[in-house]
C-alpha distance (Angstrom), angle and dihedral (degrees) to the residues before:
residue distance angle dihedral
M1 . . .
K2 3.79 . .
I3 3.80 117.5 .
A4 3.78 129.8 -170.7
I5 3.79 128.8 -171.7
A6 3.79 112.7 -157.3
G7 3.79 107.1 -155.2
A8 3.81 129.9 33.2
G9 3.79 99.1 -148.2
I10 3.80 126.3 115.9
A11 3.81 96.4 -62.0
G12 3.81 96.8 39.6
G13 3.80 95.0 43.3
Y14 3.80 94.2 47.3
L15 3.81 92.4 46.5
A16 3.81 91.3 50.8
N17 3.79 89.5 52.0
L18 3.81 94.0 48.9
L19 3.80 93.4 45.8
G20 3.79 89.6 49.1
Q21 3.80 88.7 58.1
K22 3.82 87.3 57.6
G23 3.79 91.4 52.3
I24 3.80 92.4 -103.5
V25 3.79 111.5 129.6
P26 3.81 113.4 -167.0
D27 3.77 127.5 -170.3
V28 3.81 107.4 -113.9
F29 3.80 119.4 -152.1
D30 3.79 128.0 -169.3
G31 3.77 123.0 152.2
M32 3.79 97.9 153.8
D33 3.78 115.4 136.4
H34 3.80 109.2 -160.3
D35 3.81 91.6 -179.1
T36 3.80 92.3 -131.9
R37 3.78 131.5 127.8
C38 3.81 93.1 -112.0
G39 3.81 93.5 37.7
F40 3.78 95.5 -118.5
R41 3.78 140.5 99.2
S42 3.78 123.0 -97.6
C43 3.81 107.9 -61.6
G44 3.79 130.4 148.7
W45 3.84 91.9 -141.2
G46 3.80 87.4 -131.8
A47 3.80 122.4 146.1
P48 3.80 139.7 152.8
A49 3.80 116.0 -95.6
G50 3.81 86.4 -112.9
I51 3.79 86.3 81.3
G52 3.79 84.8 85.7
T53 3.82 90.0 77.1
Y54 3.79 90.9 58.3
L55 3.79 92.7 45.8
A56 3.79 90.7 50.8
G57 3.80 87.5 56.5
A58 3.80 87.3 60.8
G59 3.80 93.4 46.6
L60 3.80 92.5 -102.9
C61 3.81 133.2 123.8
L62 3.80 124.1 -134.5
D63 3.81 91.6 -140.9
D64 3.81 89.3 67.2
Y65 3.82 91.4 60.2
L66 3.80 102.9 31.6
L67 3.80 112.9 121.0
K68 3.80 103.4 169.2
P69 3.78 134.7 -11.3
M70 3.80 115.2 -136.4
P71 3.82 102.6 -152.6
S72 3.79 90.5 167.2
M73 3.78 132.4 23.5
Q74 3.77 139.3 -176.2
F75 3.79 116.8 -117.1
D76 3.80 106.1 -173.4
G77 3.79 89.7 -42.6
L78 3.79 95.2 -41.1
V79 3.82 111.3 114.8
A80 3.80 114.9 -144.1
Q81 3.78 134.5 178.7
T82 3.80 112.8 -117.9
P83 3.81 141.3 -178.9
L84 3.80 89.9 -143.2
C85 3.78 126.9 127.3
T86 3.77 140.6 166.7
I87 3.79 120.4 -112.2
D88 3.78 135.7 -161.4
K89 3.78 95.1 -106.4
P90 3.84 97.6 179.7
R91 3.80 91.6 53.7
L92 3.80 91.2 45.7
L93 3.79 92.9 53.2
K94 3.78 91.0 48.8
D95 3.81 92.3 51.7
L96 3.81 94.5 45.4
L97 3.80 88.2 61.6
R98 3.79 100.2 36.5
D99 3.82 92.4 110.7
T100 3.79 96.1 38.7
G101 3.76 107.1 40.3
V102 3.79 127.4 -152.4
K103 3.78 131.6 -108.7
R104 3.80 101.3 -133.8
Q105 3.78 94.3 -139.0
N106 3.76 135.4 81.3
L107 3.77 117.7 -100.0
G108 3.79 105.0 -111.6
P109 3.82 124.5 -149.7
D110 3.81 94.2 -110.0
E111 3.79 93.3 49.5
A112 3.79 90.5 45.1
E113 3.80 89.9 62.5
D114 3.81 88.6 72.2
Y115 3.82 92.3 65.4
D116 3.78 127.7 82.8
I117 3.81 92.2 -154.2
V118 3.79 126.0 27.6
V119 3.79 117.5 -171.0
D120 3.79 111.7 -152.9
A121 3.79 104.4 -145.4
T122 3.80 93.5 149.8
G123 3.81 93.6 120.3
I124 3.78 115.8 -152.2
A125 3.83 90.8 6.7
R126 3.83 93.3 63.5
A127 3.78 85.0 -168.0
F128 3.81 100.5 178.9
L129 3.79 106.3 26.8
P130 3.81 123.4 78.7
P131 3.82 116.8 -102.4
C132 3.79 118.1 -70.8
R133 3.79 115.9 -94.1
S134 3.82 88.0 -120.0
D135 3.79 116.4 0.9
L136 3.79 126.8 -162.6
T137 3.79 123.6 -177.3
L138 3.78 135.9 -175.2
P139 3.83 122.5 -150.6
T140 3.81 117.2 -139.7
L141 3.78 139.1 -169.5
Q142 3.78 122.1 -164.9
H143 3.80 134.2 -176.6
R144 3.75 126.7 -160.5
V145 3.79 102.8 -145.2
L146 3.78 140.3 -178.2
V147 3.80 107.9 -132.0
K148 3.80 123.8 -157.0
S149 3.78 130.8 177.6
P150 3.83 125.1 -159.8
G151 3.79 87.7 -151.1
N152 3.81 95.0 46.8
E153 3.79 88.7 -113.0
C154 3.80 118.8 160.6
L155 3.80 116.9 -127.8
P156 3.82 104.6 -128.2
A157 3.77 122.9 -128.6
G158 3.76 111.6 -111.3
V159 3.78 153.7 149.2
Y160 3.79 116.7 -132.9
G161 3.77 124.2 -168.1
N162 3.80 91.5 171.5
Q163 3.82 90.0 67.8
V164 3.80 93.3 62.2
P165 3.82 128.2 63.7
G166 3.77 115.7 -135.5
L167 3.76 122.4 0.2
G168 3.80 107.8 -12.5
Y169 3.78 148.6 74.4
L170 3.80 145.1 -139.0
W171 3.80 122.2 -126.0
V172 3.81 133.4 -157.0
F173 3.82 113.6 -165.8
P174 3.83 122.5 174.5
L175 3.79 118.9 -134.3
K176 3.81 117.4 174.0
N177 3.81 138.8 -69.7
N178 3.84 90.5 37.0
Q179 3.79 90.9 -58.4
Y180 3.80 124.1 135.3
H181 3.76 140.8 -175.5
I182 3.79 106.7 -129.1
G183 3.76 114.9 179.3
A184 3.77 146.0 151.0
G185 3.76 135.3 -148.5
G186 3.77 134.3 179.9
I187 3.77 139.8 162.3
G188 3.78 110.9 -105.6
L189 3.82 95.1 4.2
D190 3.80 120.7 130.6
R191 3.83 104.4 172.4
L192 3.76 101.7 62.3
D193 3.80 89.6 144.4
H194 3.82 89.0 67.6
I195 3.79 90.3 53.7
L196 3.80 92.4 53.0
D197 3.80 92.3 44.4
R198 3.79 90.2 52.5
F199 3.80 90.7 51.1
Y200 3.81 90.7 52.8
E201 3.80 90.7 48.1
D202 3.81 91.5 50.9
M203 3.82 89.2 53.6
E204 3.81 94.5 46.2
G205 3.78 111.9 127.9
R206 3.79 93.3 27.7
F207 3.80 97.5 53.7
S208 3.78 140.4 13.6
F209 3.79 121.2 -145.7
T210 3.80 127.1 -153.6
T211 3.79 114.5 -173.5
I212 3.80 112.9 -134.3
C213 3.79 97.6 178.2
S214 3.77 140.5 -17.3
C215 3.78 134.2 -149.2
E216 3.77 138.8 -178.8
G217 3.76 126.9 -149.8
T218 3.77 146.8 162.1
I219 3.79 124.4 -129.3
R220 3.80 125.4 -156.9
V221 3.81 108.6 -131.4
A222 3.80 96.6 168.5
S223 3.85 95.7 114.9
P224 3.82 121.3 -127.6
Y225 3.81 92.1 -88.9
Y226 3.80 92.2 59.5
A227 3.82 92.3 36.4
T228 3.80 93.5 63.5
P229 2.95 139.1 160.3
C230 3.79 92.1 72.4
C231 3.81 92.9 174.1
V232 3.79 135.4 23.1
R233 3.78 135.7 -179.8
K234 3.77 117.4 -135.0
A235 3.80 128.9 -165.0
R236 3.79 113.9 -128.0
P237 3.81 125.2 -147.0
D238 3.80 91.3 -103.2
G239 3.80 90.8 57.9
T240 3.81 96.2 -106.2
S241 3.78 123.9 122.3
Q242 3.79 126.0 -111.9
L243 3.80 122.6 -158.0
I244 3.80 119.0 -144.0
I245 3.82 115.6 -166.8
G246 3.79 126.2 -175.8
T247 3.78 125.1 -147.6
G248 3.79 137.1 177.9
E249 3.78 120.5 -1.3
S250 3.80 92.4 -6.9
I251 3.82 86.1 73.4
G252 3.80 95.7 35.1
T253 3.82 105.0 -100.0
V254 3.80 91.1 157.4
S255 3.79 125.2 108.7
P256 3.82 106.0 -105.5
F257 3.82 90.5 -149.1
T258 3.81 100.2 49.2
G259 3.80 107.5 15.9
E260 3.83 89.1 -126.3
G261 3.78 109.4 150.6
I262 3.81 110.6 148.4
V263 3.80 99.0 92.0
F264 3.80 93.6 34.8
S265 3.80 91.5 52.2
L266 3.80 89.3 50.2
E267 3.78 89.9 51.4
C268 3.80 92.2 47.1
A269 3.80 90.4 52.4
R270 3.80 89.9 48.4
I271 3.80 90.6 52.4
L272 3.80 89.9 51.2
A273 3.80 92.9 49.2
G274 3.80 90.6 48.0
S275 3.80 93.9 50.9
W276 3.80 96.0 37.2
P277 2.99 121.0 -174.7
D278 3.84 100.3 -3.5
P279 3.84 107.2 108.0
E280 3.80 95.9 -173.7
R281 3.79 94.0 51.5
Y282 3.78 90.6 44.1
T283 3.81 94.6 50.3
G284 3.79 93.2 47.0
T285 3.81 92.5 49.2
V286 3.81 93.4 47.9
L287 3.81 93.4 48.9
A288 3.79 91.5 48.5
R289 3.80 95.9 44.6
F290 3.80 94.3 48.1
A291 3.81 98.1 36.5
W292 3.82 88.3 120.8
M293 3.81 88.6 65.2
R294 3.80 88.7 61.6
K295 3.81 89.3 56.5
E296 3.80 91.5 49.1
R297 3.80 90.4 49.5
E298 3.79 90.4 50.8
T299 3.81 89.4 52.7
L300 3.82 89.5 53.3
D301 3.80 90.2 49.3
Y302 3.79 89.6 51.6
L303 3.82 93.6 48.3
L304 3.79 90.0 49.2
S305 3.80 91.4 51.3
R306 3.79 127.6 84.9
E307 3.80 90.4 -106.3
G308 3.80 91.0 54.3
K309 3.79 94.2 61.0
S310 3.80 88.9 87.7
G311 3.80 90.1 65.5
P312 3.79 140.8 -99.8
R313 3.78 117.7 -34.6
L314 3.79 121.7 -131.6
R315 3.81 90.6 -95.8
D316 3.82 90.3 52.3
R317 3.79 92.4 51.6
W318 3.78 89.2 48.8
R319 3.80 89.9 52.4
F320 3.81 90.8 51.0
F321 3.80 89.5 50.6
N322 3.82 92.2 47.7
N323 3.78 89.7 50.8
A324 3.80 89.9 58.6
R325 3.79 92.1 43.8
R326 3.82 91.2 49.6
S327 3.80 88.5 57.9
G328 3.80 91.1 48.6
I329 3.81 93.6 -109.6
G330 3.79 110.3 154.7
L331 3.80 103.0 -138.7
P332 3.83 116.7 167.3
L333 3.80 104.1 -113.3
F334 3.82 103.2 -130.8
E335 3.80 96.6 38.1
A336 3.79 89.8 45.4
F337 3.81 91.0 53.0
R338 3.79 90.3 52.6
R339 3.79 94.6 48.7
I340 3.77 105.6 25.7
G341 3.77 95.0 87.1
T342 3.80 89.8 63.2
L343 3.78 87.3 75.7
S344 3.78 82.9 75.9
Q345 3.83 92.6 36.1
W346 3.79 97.3 -129.4
V347 3.79 100.3 108.0
D348 3.79 113.3 56.7
V349 3.83 104.4 10.5
P350 3.81 105.2 31.0
D351 3.79 103.0 171.6
R352 3.79 107.3 28.1
K353 3.79 114.3 157.2
L354 3.79 132.6 -158.2
């Protein structure tokens, strides 16, 4: 049986590693040129420390990739304890595939016909699966910046909904050597550069910012339920059947509220490796495991609707709170309920304009 994995990102790389441990050696293809310094799309490189469990499953150690722990973070002025950290994502991807190797070219449709199973790990491109039943994407812009402070002050890690009009947020993630990823994302926004510039202006006097590189991206926040089908069977010219299976962001394993997808893509790939190659079992497990993403997506749909203009409902606030709790973020319950809606900017500053 010939197997191809299209896409050598987090989901594709981790799946290749796990399959290799089973004696299954796929051909991995990735010819995408993101025209960025690190070679990847916009991504804060943030993840919970629990990512170490997944890395251990690939024979890797979190300490080798840890850039900065974020034991506390600012959430619109509310300080919370967190298990979050930033990781060296480029190095991690390289090491996940050190025993497999990557064909630095995209898998084309003609070449794909030669494979019995094609795994679509192409992320936002979703190159081999049919369109999502109901897609939802979020544009992002991120700068890698060198931060200096005349008073030797440390710029705190944080996520700020009050910096972004509409449904979005701004993030500040420390890397190393006084460098940070500072980015913004929001549904329906097209001037994210203005949002970042305003943040820098607000910090002027306390900090100076020198941009090292910049990248734009788009994140699928549809949820797996609304990103179905996850698998399809396709008839080949010779009359045989080909199985196409999606994993990671291609099938929406990204938190609709936060855009976090690293750990969830790792888990999705692990589910696929564990159920290999049973598409029905895999699909059912993914939909059950990430059912909470469907609820988050439905909250976004509500907030984007005419009815949602009045603000988050109680159930929406509870979902925001559960999102933080799921990541291990220690938000005080009552204060979080009062503020948490500002991540979507409908509660305290309803009509802010750029």
